[in-house]
N, C-alpha and C positions, 0 to 999 in steps of 0.2 A: 729497406736497406739498399743503396744504391750500387750494386756489385757489378763489375764488368770482367769479362774473360781476359785472362793473361794469355799471350802467345809467346811460347818459349821456344821455338824452333824445332826442327826435326829431331825425332827421337835418335839418340845415338846408338850405335851397334853395341852389342855386349861387350862389357870390359873395356870400353873407350867412351870418351865424352866429348863435346863441343868445346871449342876453345874459350868462348866467353865464359861460361860457367865454370870451367875447370879453373881459370884464373881468378874467379871470384872466391871458389872454396879455398885456393891456397892463401888468399887474403884473409879468409875467416879463420883458417887455422892459425896464421900468424897472429890474428888478434886474440884467438883463445890462448895462445901459449906466451902472452906477454903481460908485464905489470903485475898488480897485487891488489886484490880486493879483500884482504883480511882472510877469514875463515874458508871462504868459498874456493879460493884458488882458481877461480875461472878466468883470470886475467883481464887486464883493463886497457893496456895500450897497444898500439902497433903503427906501422906505416905501410903504405902501399905505394908502389912505382907508379907515377901517373901515366906512364905509357901502357902499363899493364891496365890501369883504369880506363883509359882511352880505348883500348881494344875491346874491353868489356862492353862499353857503351855502344861501339860501333856494331858489335855482334848483336846486342839487344835491338838496335834500331832496324837491324834487317831480319829479325826473328818472323818465322811464319808458323801457322798452326801445326799442332802435332799431327803425325801420321796415324793411321788407323792402328789398333791393337794388333800385336803379332799373334800367330796361331799357337794355341796352347792344347794339351791333351785334353780329351773330352770325357774320359773315363779314368777310374782309378788303375785300371789294367795299363792304360796307356802311359799313365804317371809313373807307375812303378817300373815299367819297362825302361822309360826315360831315365830314371834314377839309378836303376842298375848299371846302365851305360855310363853314367856320369861318375858313379863310385868307381867303377872299374878304371876309368880314365885317370882319376885322382891316385888310386893305388898304383897305377903303372907308372905315373909321373913321379910319385915320391920314391918307388923302388928302382927307377932307372939309374944306371950308374953306380949301384950300390948303395942307394940312399935307403932310410929308415934307420932303426936303432941297431947300432954296431953290435957285433957278436960278443965282444967283451963288455957291453953295456955302459961304455963311457961317453958316447955320443949319440945324438940323434940328428940326422942330416936329410936335407931336402934339395929341391932344385935351386939353382942360382946361388949356391954356396951357403944356403940357410943351415945354421948349425946351433944345436943346444948341447952345452957342455955339461953332461950328466955327472961327470966327475966332482963338478962343484957342488952337487946336492949334498945336503948335511949327513952326518954319520948315522946310520941306521935308517935312511931313507930306502923305502922299498918300491921299485917300479910297479909291482902289482899289489900293493897295499890297498885293501878295499875291494879285492877281487877274490873271489872263491870259486869252486868248481860249479857252482849254481847261481851265483849273482854278482853284480858289481854294485857298490854302494855309492849314491850321489846326495850330497847334502844341498839343501835350499834353505839358507837364513832368509826370511820374508816376512813382511807385515801381515800377520794372521788377525791382528786386532788393532784398534785405533781409527783414526779418521782416514787412513790410506789403506785400510785392510783389503779393499778390492783387489788390490796388487797382489795379495796372499793367495788369489786363486791361480795365479801363473804356476807355481810348482804343482798344483792339483791336477791342472789340465796336461801338463808335461808328463806327469806320471801315468795318465790315462793313454797318452799316445805311446809311450814307452812300453807299457803293458801290453797294448795291442801288437806291437811289434815283436814282443817276446813271445806271445801266443803263436807266431808264425814262425818261431825259431829263427828270427832274423840275426840274433846275436850269437849264433855259432862261429866261432872264429877259426883262424887258419890252423890252430891246433886241435880243432874237432870239439871243443868245449862249447856247450849250449848254455847260455846264461840268460837271466832276467834282471830287471833293474829294481833295486831296493832303495826307495827315495826316504830321506830323512829330512823332514820339515821342521824348523824351529822359528818360533815367533820373535822377530826383532822390533816389531812395531814401528818399522821405518826409522828407528833411531840408530845412527852410526855406532854410537857406543855399545849398544847391545848387540849389533852385528859383530863387532870385535870379539866380544866375549863368546858368542855363539860360533863363531868361526873357530876359536881355540877349542871349544868344545867337540865340534865336529870333526877337527883334524887330529885332536890328541886323545880324545875319548872314543869317539865313534869311528875314527880312523877311515874317513870316506876316501874313495878313489878319486872323485873330483868334486868340485863345488862351484855354484853359481849364485850371484847376489843381485838384488834388485835396487836401483838408485845410485847416482853420482856419488853422493857423500860416502854411502856404504861401500862402494867400489874403492874409493880413494883412501879409505882407512883400513883396507884388508888386503889389496892386490900385492903390496910389497912383501907382505909375510908369505902369501901364497906362492909367490915366484921364487922366494928364498927357500921355501920349503919343498920346490919342484913338485907342485900339486896343480893339476890342470884346473883353470877356472874359465872356462869357455862361455861365450855367448851371454855375457852379464847384460842385464835389462837396464842400460844406461847409455849416455851419449857424451862421455868426457874424452877429449883428446888423449889423455893418459893411456886409454885403452889400446892406442896404436903405437906400441913400442915392442916390435917384434924382436929386437936384438937384446934389449936389457930386460924386457919382461916377455919372454915367449910363451909363458904359460897361460896368459889372459887376453880375452878379447871381449868386444861388445857386439850387440846387434842392432842397435839403433842408430838413427840419424844423429850425428852431432848437434848439440843444441846451437853452436855457433853456425852451423851450416844452415839451420832451419831459420835462424835470425837473419842470415844473409839473403835468403830467399823472401822473407817477409819484406826487408828493406828494398830489395830489387824491384819487388812487385810494386811497391809503392812509389818509388823513383820512376818506373817506367810509366806510371799513370798520373804523374803530378799535373802534367798540363791539362789532361783533360778533366781533372778535378779541380781547375781554377788555378793551379799554380803553386799553392801553398796548403799545408795540411798540418794539424795538430795530432799527433799520436799520443794516446794514453795507454798505460800498461798496468796491469795488476801483477805483480811479481812476488812470487814465493821466495823466502829468504832461505833457501837451500841452494846446493850446488845446481840442481836443474833449473831453478827459476833465475839464478844469477847468471849461469851461462847464456840463457836466452837474453837476459837484460844487458850484460856487458857485450855481447855479441852485437846487439841492436844498436847501443851507443857507439860502438866502434864503427859500425857501418855509416851511421850518420856523420860522425866526426871526419870521415874520408870522402864523404859524397860530395861531388861539386855543386849539389842542390841542398847542402846542409842548412843553408839560410832559409830554405823554404820548408823544412821540416822542423817542427817544434815538438819536443818529446818531454812528456811528464809521466811520472809513475807513483804508485802507491804499493808499499810493501805489506805483505802478510805473513803469517806463519803457515808452514805447509799443513794443509788439512784443517784450517781453522773452521770452526762451526758455523760463523757467519761472516759475510763480506759485505755488508750493507754499509757500514760506515765509510771504508774506503772507497767503494764504489759512489757513494753520495759524493764525496770529495772529488772523485775523477769526473763525475757528471757535471758539476759546477764549473769545471774547466772548459766545457762545451767542446770536446774533442770531435775531430773528423773520423778518426779510426780508433779502434779499441783492439787490444791484444791481451789475452790471459797468458802469462809466462809462468808455468809450474808444473808439477807432476800430476799424472792422472789420480783424481781423487773427486769427492763431492763438489769441489770447486769448479770443475768443468761445467757441470749443471748449473751451479749457483751463479756463475759468470752470465750465462744466457738469460737466466730469470731476473737477475738484477739489472742487466742492461735494459730489458725491456720495461721493468717497473720504474727505472729511473727515467724513463721518457727518452732515451737514447736511440732506440732501435731505428726510429724514422728519421733521425737526425744524422746517423753516421753513414759515412760513405763505404766503410768496409769494417768487418769485425772478424778476428781471427782466434781460433781455438789452437792449442799446442798439438803436435802430432799425436802425443801420447793420450790425448782425449778422442781419438778417432773410433767412435763405436756408437752405435745406435742406443746402447744402454745408458749413454750419457746425455744424448741429444735428442732421443725419441719423444714423440708427443707425451707419452705417460709420465715423463721425467719432468718436462718443462711445463706442463699443465695446459688446459684446454685443447685446442685443436692443433697445437704444436707449432703455431705460426711464429711463436716468440723465437724459435731457432732458424726460421726460414732465411736464407741467404748467408748464414755464417760460413765463412772461409776457413780452410785448414791446409797447412802443409803437412801432409798426412804420412810422410815417411815411407809411401809406397804400399803401405799395408791394406789389405782387403778389410772392410767393416764385417768381421766375422758374425756379428749379432744380426746384421740386417736380412730381411726376408727377401731382399732382392737377389740374395746370393743362395737362395734354396736350392738351386739347380746346379750348383758349382759342385763338381764331383769330389773335390777335396774337402770342401766345407762340409758338404753332406756327410762324408765319411768320418770326419773329425768330431762332427756334432754326435754321431751315433757312438763314438768311443766315449764321449762325455756322459752321454745318457746312460751307458752301460756302467760307468763309474759312479752314476748317481747325481749328475750335475745338469742342470738346465742351462744351456748355451746362452739364453737370452737374459740370464741373471746378472752377468759381470762382464765388463769389457775386457778384463784381464784373462778370461778364458781363452779367447782367441789368441792373445799373445803367448799364452801357456802352449797352445797346440803348435803355434810356429816355432816355439823354443824346443818343444818335445820332438817336433820333426827333425830340426837341426842336430839335437843331440843323438836321435836315432841313427841319422845317416852318418854322422862322425864317428859314431861307435861302431857301426858297421864297416867303415873304411879302415879304423883302426885295428879292428879284429882280423881284417883281410891281410894286413900286412904281416911280414915275417916276424914270428915270436908272438902273434896274436895279440889280445887285448892288453896293453900296458900303458902306464901313464904317458911315456915318450911318444908311443905310436898315437895315442889319443891327441897329444899336442900337436903332432905333425899334421893328423887329420884336419884338425880345427885350422891350422895356419895355412893349409893348402885347399880349404874348402871352397869349391866353385860348382855350385848346383843351382838348378832351377827350382825356385822356392814357390810352393803352391799357394802360400798365403800373401803372395805379393801381386799387385796388379800388373797385367803384361807391359812389358817394357822396362821394369825395374829388375835389376839382377843383384845377387849377392855373391861375394866371393872375396877370398884373400889369397895372396900369392908370396908367402914367406916373408922376407924383410922388404919387398918391393911395393907390395899393396897390403897395408896394415888394417884397413877397415872393411868389415864385412858389407855393410850397406851404407851407400853414398848417393843414393836417389831418392826421389819422392814423386808423389802426386801433388798436384794443387787443386783442391776440390771444393765444392760448394754444396750445402745442405739444401735439400728440396724437401720441404715439409710435406708438399702433396704426396710425393712418393715415398716419403720416410726413408731417405738414402742419400748418401754422398754422390754427387755427380761430378766425375773427373773432368776438369777444364783443360788440364795439361800434365805431361809428366817430364822429368828430367832425371836421367841417370849420369853420375858423375864417376862410376866406377874406376879406380886405380888412379885418380888424380889427386887424392888428399895426400899430403906428405906425411910420414911417420913423425911421432912426437915422443921424444924422450923427456918425459916429464920430471922436473925438479920440484919436489914437494916443498923444499925450504924457500925456494925462489919462486915458487908458484909460476913457473915458466917453462917452456921447452928448451932443452939444451941444445 
């Protein structure tokens, strides 16, 4: 596979981004928030100002290689010291000028005029529902069975991380109450209709303090109710623009790169290399017919439609049901098209691995200029030699826009202090970190929940739903699960998305690892999206 390094320019400073890619991302969100594609609601149409487009092209023409990785802590003691400082800074920022939950319980406020009207919460709502003197209850509807069951390991890993923090009495709040996490997992089989029913059970019968879901469709079917009921729904494992609506939906947020942004980076990479690839390319995609797959697909279509090189990029695709047991027929159809570039567009599932195997078996690997996995497939447990067969060469050279996440399963990270510690917590809970890609995402989620819960507990009034919502909306910390140069953070109504950066990496079969080619961090540049479900568009 003939893959070339992409050069994206100097890594931006934390919470800032370069002009070119920030403008590209604005275009991507406009694309994601326009048009109508039926059930998916991912949007289909948009326009981009040509002056903006020209500025983007000029910046990309001048791009240079990324600078070396920034310094990061080298021990868990150093990490914990850094996080303690960062949590204290968030608490101070929220609490300054009288911020936090008001004494009369009617508002929750933060910097920049950010406000949650608690008086609008329904009758009978309780700010401490799901919280006792010994525990707080978190709900996780997630796929524990079916073809996407691997994702069900996320809440299991999150529980292991939260338990580790509880053993250290990390959740002792400002009222002096020491609590642990009670995790309530329910199997939704990745079926949005089941997620809806389980959410009802979790909030009405289990009376959870907060709740997190997996999947764009699952999020879109439930976030309105959680916000109406004033129940925190932080750090959902999905990448839909509706997650970034802090004014109308302040109780919910996500932690994955938006699908439209990822598609934008694929398109920019291809456009940037067109001339060295002969001037014209045919791109073939295998698209899952859920919101995740369609957000990729529509985002990529929008990019091509607005590209000045659109006549040089031919795009063909085949659709599959998420988690389908075999993809041989659609891959045979795509292979017959003789594409130059292949992209799998779908959720993390067995299809991540199947796509690699089928590309090789169809004889495409040696003919393709580039092949891409989606960011949610970034794990050795999907692409490693034992999964793709033989010596692992079938996966060699595959590319990924990896969302900035470290490959938690990789032996290359054995000496990483956070990864080593998190693996120890999984082992203590009875899980083999090598067995699932989602265990790494689960430890990442568990860490974010643990930090936000500590911030919420440190605010006046201790651990309450409104304090937890504020802690999530002003979360700004150094995530140990991300590669250096990628930051996470939100800032009330001004910065609505937690993660806006990514690595661009290539799989090295010999070393069984993802090798970072470059990184881009777009923090604070993606505009909020007030999603209109009926119109499938941002208002």
